[in-house]
C-alpha positions in Angstrom: 9.5 -13.2 13.8 11.6 -14.5 16.6 10.0 -17.4 18.5 11.2 -17.8 22.0 9.9 -18.3 25.6 9.8 -14.6 25.9 7.8 -14.3 22.6 5.3 -16.7 24.1 4.8 -14.1 26.8 3.3 -11.7 24.4 4.3 -13.4 21.3 2.2 -12.6 18.2 4.1 -13.7 15.3 2.9 -11.4 12.5 3.5 -11.6 8.8 1.8 -9.4 6.3 1.9 -7.9 2.7 2.1 -5.3 0.1 0.4 -2.7 -1.8 -2.7 -0.5 -2.2 -5.2 1.8 -0.7 -8.8 3.0 -0.5 -10.7 5.6 1.5 -13.8 7.0 -0.2 -15.6 9.5 2.0 -19.2 8.6 1.4 -21.2 7.3 -1.6 -20.7 10.6 -3.6 -17.2 11.1 -2.3 -15.8 14.5 -2.9 -12.3 13.3 -1.9 -10.1 10.3 -1.3 -8.3 11.1 1.9 -4.7 10.0 1.4 -2.8 12.4 3.6 -3.4 14.0 7.0 -0.2 12.6 8.5 -1.2 10.0 11.0 -4.6 9.4 9.5 -3.5 9.2 5.9 -2.9 5.9 4.3 -1.7 4.7 0.9 -0.1 1.7 -0.9 -2.3 -0.8 1.0 -4.6 -3.4 -0.6 -8.2 -2.2 -0.6 -9.3 -5.2 1.4 -6.9 -4.3 4.2 -7.4 -0.6 4.2 -10.7 -0.3 6.2 -9.5 -2.8 8.8 -6.2 -0.9 9.3 -8.1 2.4 9.8 -10.6 0.7 12.2 -7.8 -0.9 14.2 -6.1 2.5 14.5 -9.3 4.2 15.5 -10.0 1.8 18.3 -6.5 2.4 19.9 -6.2 5.2 22.4 -2.4 5.5 22.0 -1.2 8.6 20.1 1.8 6.7 18.7 -0.5 4.3 16.8 -1.0 5.2 13.2 -2.4 3.5 10.1 1.0 3.8 8.5 2.6 2.0 11.4 0.2 -1.0 11.1 0.6 -1.1 7.3 4.4 -1.0 7.5 4.4 -3.8 10.0 2.1 -5.9 7.9 4.3 -5.3 4.9 7.4 -6.4 6.8 5.7 -9.5 8.2 4.1 -10.9 5.0 3.5 -8.3 2.4 -0.3 -8.7 2.8 -0.3 -12.4 1.7 -3.4 -14.3 2.5 -3.2 -17.8 1.1 -2.2 -20.7 3.2 0.7 -21.4 0.9 2.1 -17.9 1.2 1.1 -17.0 4.7 2.1 -20.0 6.7 5.6 -19.7 8.3 7.9 -22.6 8.9 7.3 -22.0 12.6 3.6 -22.4 12.2 2.5 -18.8 12.2 -0.7 -18.3 10.2 -2.6 -15.8 8.2 -2.0 -12.3 7.0 -0.9 -11.1 10.4 1.1 -14.3 11.1 -0.2 -15.3 14.5 1.1 -18.3 16.4 -1.9 -20.4 17.5 -1.2 -19.8 21.2 -1.0 -16.1 20.8 -4.1 -16.0 18.6 -6.2 -17.4 21.5 -5.3 -14.2 23.4 -5.8 -11.5 20.8 -8.2 -13.1 18.2 -11.9 -12.0 18.0 -14.6 -12.4 15.4 -14.1 -8.8 14.2 -15.7 -9.3 10.8 -18.8 -10.9 12.3 -18.8 -14.0 10.0 -19.2 -16.4 12.9 -15.6 -17.6 12.9 -12.5 -16.4 14.9 -9.8 -17.0 12.3 -6.3 -15.7 11.8 -6.9 -16.2 8.0 -9.8 -13.6 8.0 -8.3 -10.2 7.1 -10.6 -8.4 9.5 -9.9 -10.7 12.5 -6.2 -10.7 11.9 -5.7 -7.0 11.4 -7.9 -6.1 14.4 -5.9 -8.6 16.6 -2.7 -7.0 15.4 -4.0 -3.6 16.3 -5.1 -4.7 19.8 -1.7 -6.3 20.5 0.2 -3.3 19.2 -2.0 -0.9 21.2 -1.3 -2.8 24.3 2.4 -2.8 23.6 2.4 0.9 22.9 0.8 1.5 26.3 3.4 -0.7 28.0 6.2 1.1 26.2 4.9 4.5 27.2 4.6 3.5 30.8 7.9 1.7 30.9 10.2 4.7 31.2 12.6 3.0 28.8 14.5 5.5 26.5 13.7 5.7 22.8 10.8 5.8 20.5 7.7 4.1 22.0 6.9 2.7 18.6 10.3 1.0 18.4 9.9 -0.4 21.9 6.4 -1.8 21.0 7.7 -3.3 17.8 10.6 -4.9 19.7 8.1 -6.4 22.1 5.9 -7.6 19.2 8.9 -9.3 17.5 10.8 -10.7 20.5 8.3 -10.6 23.3 8.0 -7.8 25.9 10.1 -9.8 28.2 13.1 -9.2 26.0 12.5 -5.4 26.0 12.5 -5.6 29.8 15.7 -7.7 29.8 17.6 -5.2 27.7 15.9 -2.0 29.0 14.9 -1.1 25.4 14.9 -2.6 22.0 17.1 -5.7 21.9 20.4 -4.8 20.4 22.0 -6.1 17.1 23.9 -8.7 19.1 20.6 -10.4 20.1 19.3 -13.1 17.7 21.6 -12.0 14.9 20.0 -8.6 14.8 16.6 -10.0 13.8 14.6 -7.8 16.2 16.8 -4.8 15.8 16.5 -4.9 12.0 12.8 -5.6 12.2 12.2 -2.5 14.1 14.4 -0.3 11.9 12.9 -1.6 8.7 9.3 -0.9 9.8 10.1 2.6 11.1 12.0 3.4 7.9 9.2 2.2 5.6 6.3 3.9 7.4 6.6 6.9 5.1 5.8 4.8 2.1 2.3 4.1 3.6 1.6 7.7 4.6 -0.7 9.6 2.3 0.8 11.7 -0.4 -1.9 14.4 -0.4 -5.6 14.9 -0.9 -7.0 13.7 -4.2 -10.1 15.7 -4.8 -12.7 13.8 -6.9 -16.0 15.5 -7.5 -19.0 14.2 -9.4 -20.0 10.7 -10.4 -19.9 8.6 -13.6 -17.3 6.6 -15.5 -14.5 9.1 -15.4 -14.6 10.1 -11.7 -15.2 6.5 -10.7 -12.1 5.4 -12.6 -10.1 8.2 -10.9 -11.3 7.1 -7.5 -10.4 3.5 -8.2 -6.9 4.5 -9.5 -6.5 6.7 -6.4 -6.7 3.7 -4.2 -3.4 2.6 -5.7 -1.3 5.7 -4.9 2.0 4.6 -3.6 2.1 1.4 -5.5 5.5 0.9 -7.2 6.0 1.2 -10.9 6.7 -2.1 -12.6 7.2 -2.1 -16.4 4.9 -4.6 -17.9 3.2 -5.3 -14.5 -0.4 -4.9 -13.5 -3.7 -5.4 -15.2 -7.5 -5.4 -14.6 -7.2 -7.4 -11.4 -4.5 -5.3 -9.8 -0.7 -5.0 -9.5 1.7 -7.8 -10.5 5.4 -8.3 -11.3 6.6 -7.0 -14.7 9.4 -7.7 -17.1 12.3 -6.1 -18.9 12.5 -5.8 -22.7 16.0 -4.8 -23.3 15.3 -1.1 -22.8 12.7 -0.7 -20.1 12.3 -2.0 -16.6 15.9 -1.6 -15.4 17.4 0.1 -12.4 21.0 0.2 -11.5 21.8 -2.2 -14.3 19.4 -4.9 -13.1 15.9 -5.9 -14.1 13.9 -4.3 -11.4 10.5 -4.9 -13.0 10.7 -8.7 -12.6 10.9 -8.4 -8.8 8.6 -5.5 -8.4 4.8 -5.9 -7.9 3.1 -2.8 -9.3 1.7 -1.1 -12.4 3.0 0.7 -15.4 1.2 3.7 -16.8 -1.2 1.9 -19.1 -2.0 -1.0 -16.7 -3.0 1.5 -14.1 -5.4 3.1 -16.6 -6.7 -0.3 -17.6 -7.3 -1.3 -14.0 -9.0 2.0 -13.2 -11.6 1.7 -16.0 -12.2 -2.1 -15.9 -14.7 -3.4 -16.3 -17.1 -0.6 -17.2 -14.7 0.3 -20.0 -12.5 -2.5 -21.2 -9.5 -0.6 -22.5 -6.6 -2.4 -24.2 -3.3 -2.9 -22.4 -0.8 -0.4 -23.8 -0.7 3.4 -24.0 -0.6 3.3 -27.8 -3.5 1.0 -28.0 -5.5 3.0 -25.5 -5.0 6.1 -27.5 -6.0 4.3 -30.7 -9.2 3.0 -28.9 -10.2 6.5 -27.6 -8.8 9.0 -30.1 -12.1 9.5 -31.7 -13.3 11.2 -28.5 -10.6 13.9 -28.2 -10.8 16.5 -25.4 -9.4 20.0 -25.5 -7.5 21.3 -22.5 -10.2 23.7 -21.7 -12.7 20.9 -21.4 -10.7 18.4 -19.2 -12.8 16.4 -16.7 -11.7 14.0 -14.0 -10.9 10.6 -15.5 -9.9 11.9 -19.0 -6.8 10.3 -20.4 -3.8 12.3 -21.3 -1.1 11.0 -23.7 2.5 11.7 -24.5 4.4 10.6 -27.7 7.9 10.6 -29.1 8.7 12.7 -32.2 8.2 9.5 -34.3 4.6 9.4 -33.1 5.0 6.4 -30.8 2.7 6.9 -27.8 4.8 6.1 -24.7 2.8 7.4 -21.7 -0.7 7.8 -20.4 -2.1 9.5 -17.3 -5.5 10.2 -15.8 -6.6 13.8 -15.4 -7.2 14.4 -11.6 -8.5 18.0 -11.8 -6.8 21.2 -10.6 -4.1 20.9 -13.3 -2.9 17.5 -12.0 -2.6 14.0 -13.3 -2.5 10.6 -11.5 -0.1 8.3 -13.1 2.6 5.6 -12.8 5.6 7.6 -14.1 8.6 5.2 -14.5 10.9 2.6 -12.9 11.9 3.6 -9.4 8.8 5.7 -8.8 5.3 5.1 -7.5 1.7 5.8 -8.6 1.4 9.5 -7.7 -0.2 12.9 -8.3 1.8 15.3 -10.4 1.3 18.6 -12.1 0.3 18.2 -15.7 3.0 20.6 -16.7 5.8 18.5 -15.3 4.5 15.0 -15.4 6.2 14.3 -18.7 8.1 16.5 -21.2 5.7 19.2 -22.3 6.9 19.0 -25.9 5.8 15.3 -26.0 2.2 16.0 -25.0 0.0 14.5 -27.7 -3.6 15.1 -26.5 -6.4 13.9 -24.3 -9.4 11.6 -24.8 -12.5 10.6 -22.9 -13.1 6.8 -22.7 
């Protein structure tokens, strides 16, 4: 973020992070709401999700959405929370990267732990929401041309005084395009954090619970070799897999592959092995016919030589939840088109 006298005017210096999502409607949730346009949210870490939704709910500005806050956090720090990763060279702190002076204006003890700290996720996200809400209101009342979200983001990055100076978002010629690019990147990545659809999950038990947990990761990137019981991580390339455009994408992508998503979903009630082939081997004695599919069942695909190369979680209504391949994200897909139909091997129940 740009630090200047104008930034001190309204300055919050925000940084934030990547991945993963969770909204369960009630204890016996019938659905994980990942859509509804403005209210939907995906690809956000579970520990951030409830605070983003709360910050959005407390703002009376129609232009405020959870996806806007999430995209801003991603651009700022990719949801990093450690002092090592979430302290800027300019002294901005925490997952929302507040400068100390700005924090005194917007910080509150939102999580009720007795501290007002930019390192607390709840305190930081709610402060971010309060500041953005104020800026959105200023933008709406300013009469300046353009998207009010862009104006607010410009004020957030450079200070509202710079928006006033330029009569809009500071141009590319200002600060080497830092603010201009900041605004464009956030607006262009918002779609990534908007829900993909409504994942219906009925019932309780190991399978539905695993499906709910995996559903919180919708929108997380595919990373070959990445991910595990504790969540997404960077992957690796093995000479055949993990590449995109001739480069190893997996090594710089934080995400899941198909089997790590399944392992994560079932851990630790069922401690499945890491690979699709090993997961099939560990559960093949509990085969399930198509007519008997239940949410949480595992579906497998194999090459003609018998090698099991893909696993997905049955999500009901003829759909699966899976991490398909490099360049894609964790998503819902029709069972009939998730993978080549001729490769379908069978289903099991962990």
